[in-house]
VEXDREN-2710 file (C-alpha; in Angstrom, 1 decimal):
% VEXDREN-2710
k/r/px/py/pz
1/MET/131.9/-16.5/-144.1
2/LYS/130.5/-15.0/-141.0
3/THR/126.8/-14.9/-140.3
4/TYR/124.3/-12.6/-138.5
5/ARG/121.1/-13.7/-136.8
6/THR/118.4/-11.1/-137.1
7/ILE/116.3/-9.8/-134.3
8/GLN/112.7/-8.6/-134.7
9/GLY/112.6/-5.2/-136.5
10/ASP/116.1/-5.4/-138.1
11/THR/116.4/-3.6/-141.4
12/TRP/119.2/-3.9/-144.1
13/ASP/120.6/-0.4/-143.3
14/GLY/120.5/-1.0/-139.5
15/ILE/122.2/-4.4/-139.8
16/ALA/124.9/-2.9/-142.1
17/TYR/125.5/0.0/-139.7
18/SER/125.8/-2.4/-136.7
19/ILE/128.2/-4.7/-138.5
20/ALA/130.4/-2.2/-140.5
21/GLY/129.7/1.2/-139.0
22/THR/128.2/2.5/-142.2
23/GLU/124.9/2.0/-144.1
24/GLU/127.0/1.7/-147.3
25/PHE/127.7/-1.9/-146.4
26/MET/124.0/-2.6/-147.1
27/THR/124.6/-3.3/-150.8
28/PRO/127.3/-6.0/-150.4
29/LEU/125.2/-7.5/-147.5
30/MET/122.1/-7.7/-149.7
31/GLN/124.2/-9.2/-152.6
32/ALA/125.4/-11.9/-150.2
33/ASN/121.8/-12.8/-149.3
34/PRO/119.7/-12.7/-152.5
35/ASP/117.0/-14.9/-151.1
36/HIS/116.1/-12.1/-148.6
37/ALA/116.6/-9.1/-150.9
38/GLU/112.8/-8.4/-150.9
39/THR/112.7/-8.3/-147.1
40/VAL/112.3/-4.8/-145.6
41/ILE/111.8/-5.6/-141.9
42/PHE/113.2/-8.9/-140.6
43/PRO/111.6/-11.2/-138.1
44/THR/113.7/-12.9/-135.4
45/GLY/116.1/-15.7/-136.3
46/VAL/116.9/-15.2/-140.0
47/ILE/120.5/-16.2/-140.7
48/LEU/122.3/-13.8/-143.1
49/ASN/125.7/-14.3/-144.7
50/VAL/128.1/-11.4/-143.9
51/PRO/130.8/-10.8/-146.6
52/GLU/134.2/-9.5/-145.7
53/ILE/134.3/-5.8/-144.9
54/ALA/136.7/-3.9/-147.2
55/ILE/138.8/-1.5/-145.1
56/GLN/139.5/1.8/-146.8
57/THR/142.3/4.1/-145.9
58/ALA/141.9/7.8/-146.0
59/ASP/143.8/9.6/-148.8
60/ILE/144.4/12.6/-146.5
61/PHE/147.2/10.8/-144.7
62/PRO/150.7/11.1/-146.1
63/PRO/152.0/7.9/-147.8
64/TRP/154.0/6.7/-144.7
65/ARG/150.8/6.9/-142.5
66/ARG/148.5/4.9/-144.8
67/GLU/147.8/1.2/-143.8
68/GLU/148.6/-0.2/-147.2
69/ASP/152.2/1.1/-146.9
70/VAL/152.7/-0.4/-143.4
END
């Protein structure tokens, strides 16, 4: 599992966005780090576990253009 070292002022949604490009990654990130779930603003140097990022394909592409069919 990868890790992330916080910097002063990091927040869950900001970390999620910087890692995965979306704030929606905040929930799995928090679930992977239950000891810090109550933290709102992080100090410097907290090591967080980063779970695998699920890659979703858009349904708007035809079947031959979707990643799962490649």
